[in-house]
C-alpha positions, 0 to 999 in steps of 0.5 A: 074308758069308752067303747073302743076300750071295752073288752070283746065278749064272749071270751073263751075260757081256754083258747087265747088268740093273739099277735106279736107285739102291738107297735107296728105302723101299718096297723095304724091304718088297718087295726087301730082307730084313726087318731089313737095315741100311740101310748094307748095302743096296748090298751086298745089291742089288749081289749080286742085280743086275748094275748100278745107275744112280746118280741122285745124281750128277745132282744133284752129284758125290760125293767120291772117298772115296764112290766108293771106298766104293761100289766096296768094297761091291760084288762083282766083275763089278758096275758102276755107271752114273752120271748126269752132273751136271745143271749140265752138261747143263741151261742153257748151251750144251753147247759151253761144258761143258769145265770141268764135264765135266773136274771131274766125270770127274777128280773121283774117278770113278777110285776106282770102278775096274772098277766104273765103267760108262757115264756117262749124259748126260741132256738136258732135254726143252727142249734141242733138237737143235743139230748144232754144239753137239752136235758140240762137246760130243762132242769134249769127252768124255774117252775114258779115265780112269786107263788105262781106256776111258770109256763115254759114252751120251746120253739125248735128250728132245726130238723134234727129235733123231729125225732122220738128222743126229743119228744120223750125228753120234753114229755118227761119234763112236761114242757110243750113244743111250739107248733110252727106252721111255717114252710121253713122250720119243723112243725111238731104237733106232738103234745108234751105239756098241759097247754098248747102253743101255735105260731101261724105264719102264712097270712096273705096280703090279698086277704082282709083277714089274712087267711081264707075262711077254710083255713081259719075253720081248720085252725079253729077246729085244731084249737078246739080239739087241743083245748078239749084235751085231744090230740090232732092226728092230722097235723105233723107228728114224730110219734103216734097221737096221744089218747085224749087227756084233760082240758088244756089252755091253748095259745095261738099267735099270728106271726110274721108273713103279711103282718099287717093282716095278723090282727084281723086274722086273730080276731076272726079266729077268736070269734070262731072259737068263742062261738063254737058250741059246747066250749 
């Protein structure tokens, strides 16, 4: 491949910054080189970023051959985060989701191999905290696939989840909660798993990088603290911040808002954490 498709370096070992998807027409003016064929956009994007969150799986699982093709087009060290299908997370009680979970997890995801990152279970704003239903759902999540550990992360969107019992449940299960920097949904920075996951939703149209320098510096510092095993006490918590633990992987995605600016925001933040001393 030519230089346009050479993975950026250096690559931080624990912090991966990315965007949602790779097919978006305005990116063809701001992110993708002029004349790049649409079928090569994933190959290009995966060499500028360290992760991509796939939204298409939210609307329906893909064929095994599709997952295999995605993996083949991306470089070593790159990972996909997959949003689980909405027919599992919306509507019926979560305790009844066994068949849907199994069909999704064992329906071809293994074709991604080491490109398979976290599975994001995003719940609608209408789903309230139900401790028994949550506990049953957590018990249904498969811990591994084809000999590789599976990583699950929950995105909760109803204010009722901002309670101690929710945090206790997910900590007992070792399943993280998305930190959602959104004006519309609860933002919980309470650590509850061996990796961190943030979705940043405040990019601004007027800024070339989507975020001002001071905001990128802030989120870079947060990502570095999470990766080092520390809690970030200054972010919203239900309970007290935890004592420092072992290092963890961190995923940060720029999602929504001024979407056309998100690739620039992701690359700017990745550059910051890659250049940070001691990481």
